[in-house]
C-alpha positions, 0 to 999 in steps of 0.5 A: 104742494099747494103752496108751490102752485099757486105761488109758482104761477104768480098768484101772490104777486100783490104784494100786500106789505111791501116795505121799503128798507127804512120799515114804511109802508107802501101802497099795496100792487096789483098784480095784474100790471105788475114790474111795469117799472123800475119802481115796481120791481125794486119795490118786490125786490125789497120784500125779499127782506122781510122777517118770515122768509128769514127764519132763525130756529128758537132756542127752546129746540135746543139744550140752552133753554128751559121753558118750567116744565114745558119742552119743545117739539123736538125736544119731545121727539114729536115733530111731524107733518102738521107740525107748524114750525114744519109747516111755516118754514116750508110753506115761506120758503117756497113763497119766496122762491116763486116771487125770485123766479117770477122776478128773474123771469120779468127781468128778462126784459127789464132794459125795455123798462128803462133800466140799466144794466148796473141795476138789472145786474144787482136785482139779478144778484139779489134773486140769486142771493134770495133763492140760495138762501131759500133752498138752503134753508129748505135742504138742511131741514129737509133734505131731498126737495122740490127744485125748480127755478122757473114758473110752472104750470099748474099740471106740472106743480101737481106731478113734481118729485124731489130732487136729490140733495146731492144735486142741488147743493151744488145749484145753491153755491152756483146761486151764491156765486152769481150773486157774489159776483153781482153784489156790491160791497156796500150800500150808502148807509144800509150796507148790512140790510140789504145783499151785499158781496160780504152777506153772500160770501158769508151764508155760502160759507154757513150753508157750506158749513152745515153740508160738511164742505169745508174747503168751500167754507175756508174758501168763503170766509177768507174773501167775506174777511178779506173785502176789509169791511167788517169788524167785531164791535166793540162790545159785546153785551151793548151788540144786541141791544135795540140801541145798537142799529146796523153794527159794524160787526152784522153782515146780514141783519133785517131791521125792526122799528116800533114806530112801524110795528115790526118788533120781537114782540110782546109774548117773548119780552114778557117771557124772558122779563123778570116778575118783579117788573112785571114779566113771566120769567119762564122762558130761561138759559138752561143749566147746560148753557151755563155750565158751558162758559169757561173760566177765566183761567180758559178751562172748562169748570170741572178742571179749574180750581177758580170754579165755585159751584155754590158761586157760578158766576164768579171767575167765568168768561165774560160773555156769562154773565152778558148772557145769563143775569148774576145774582145779586146784581141790578137788573132793569132797575131791581136786584135779581137773586132766586135764593129761597131767603131772598124773599124780599129786594132792593127796588133801585128805582124806589130806594126800598125793600120788596116782596121778591117775586123772581125767588120760588118762595114768594112766586111759584111761577118764577124761573124753575131754575133760578136763571134769566135771559140778559142777552140783549135785554135793558131797561127798554124792554119795559117800554112800549107795552113790554115790546122792543126793536133790536136788529134781528142779525141772520149773520155777524163777522164773530161767525164768520171767522169762527167758521173760517176756523172751523173748516180750517180746523176740520181739513187738519190746515192748523195755522196761525190764522185760525189761532187769531181767528177764535182769539179775536172773538174770545178778546173781544168779550174780555174787552183787550185786543186779541194780540194782549195774549197775557190779558184774557185766555188765548188759544195756543194749543194746534192739536186738532183734537184740542182745538175742534172741543174748543171751536165747539164750546165757543160757538156754544157760549159766543152764539147762545139765543141767537138761532144757532145751537140746534143747527150745530147739534144736527151738524156735529151728530151730537143731539142724541146726546145732548138732547136726551138728558133732563133738563134741571132745575131747583129742587120746590123751596120747601126742599132747598131750605130743609137740609137737603140744599140750603142748610147744608151750604149746597146752594146755588149748584150742590157740586160740579158737572162733569163736562165732555169734549162736547161742552155737554155737561151730566148733572146726574150725580146731583139728581141721584143723590136728590139735590136737583129736580128734573123739570122734563125729559129730553127724548130727541127721536134721530128721525128728526135730523131730517124733518118732515114733508109738510103731510098735506103736501104728501096728499096733493102730490103723490110723486112728493115721497116722505122722510123716513121715520115719519 
């Protein structure tokens, strides 16, 4: 509560790192005489669009990810009121809300500063957009939260309790509606880098999806689609690269820049790049994710005659090899091959064979499950001291299409528009028009149960590594199933090379895992046969469907009660 108190009183209005949308740092502001003209108000509003205020869930909270034998707190079931994820999300959202409420108060007299009514309307709409998005995150993760829309004094702040979630949800929708009404459809040159009508519609739909309000999802996504502004980027793989800035598919994003030191970060880059190029190869996609991609006949791997567990990348949905590095293919200038026999690989930069540090036979800490991320990764990741600046995409058009489809499926209002929405996303992966249904495995069924399974698989493979899987697990109430199974990897090299796997012709996977209706694979048979190794046990705790209120906030304010189980 201390954060709320300080920030609602305006104590953090001195903006030490305001930046324009081109990421050019501006001068520091003084809180004593701030908001004295349009420039200062504009700077304050642009400060909404900073990374801290727009978090995405790391993939390490999900079954899409493995980090050697080290699971995250969520996976271990040990999330608590002192966890950094908890305290950071809480404090940053209230920091942003405090700034919104202060700016809205100042805007009441903005016409006296010579600011046009049109600009005042836009600024207010941006404030509503920001406040709605902040409270949407707070309610989604914490449930009942402190709700305030004005600047309050310290005595009141220390006595405020949590407002029921059921009361806050319509207020969030109202803020989004005010934003939708007041925001422009686009800006000159930076439409996806600042709040727009489409961004407000899309994020309103996302929040409604998380709340299970499917009628609101269907309406908001349809209105976003009908704007006619957005379209799918032609190449799925290229969309996530640093060279692709402000793509037509991005509805709302935060730009990054090497020049202004707003980047993905060296820690992430080193962990996701291969050991042959000097990275660590430690953050990896899970076997669960690899198993989730359909074959090119549109069937899951446990049903398709095209699937070969010994060559798991063959005949798969193109998003599989766009997301995970295929074995024995060039990656960052080297052949990637985790096979224990591959003691050397080709260095395409020199044209010579060299020691293969991406195989555990040579490097103990090479990828424990043999997989590496490819999505968004290219040679630029090796530059600038292993740092890179791809756009941070908050929401994109493919999400709007799939949210629309899911909402209509759940409402059982299934028609051709639902199939078209899904098929547009699927066809883009194959590089064809969605109307050319013979060129990709188009969806044709109108069966609600089958479509529910399809949309869950589609979301998993389309949005892998984009921060959406965790909340999908939460809202579908399947975290208890997905996150209580082991995270699997390869046996140690000596066992792989013995009679167990390689010498029996069982590399890579000894057999095909079974896939259930929620797109969750079962590797337990292979484990029982001693052919694969559990790297770590996932120990999800159902209390984590809601996060704990930060402990220090509970200690400060006796009226702030903790969530159950913490």
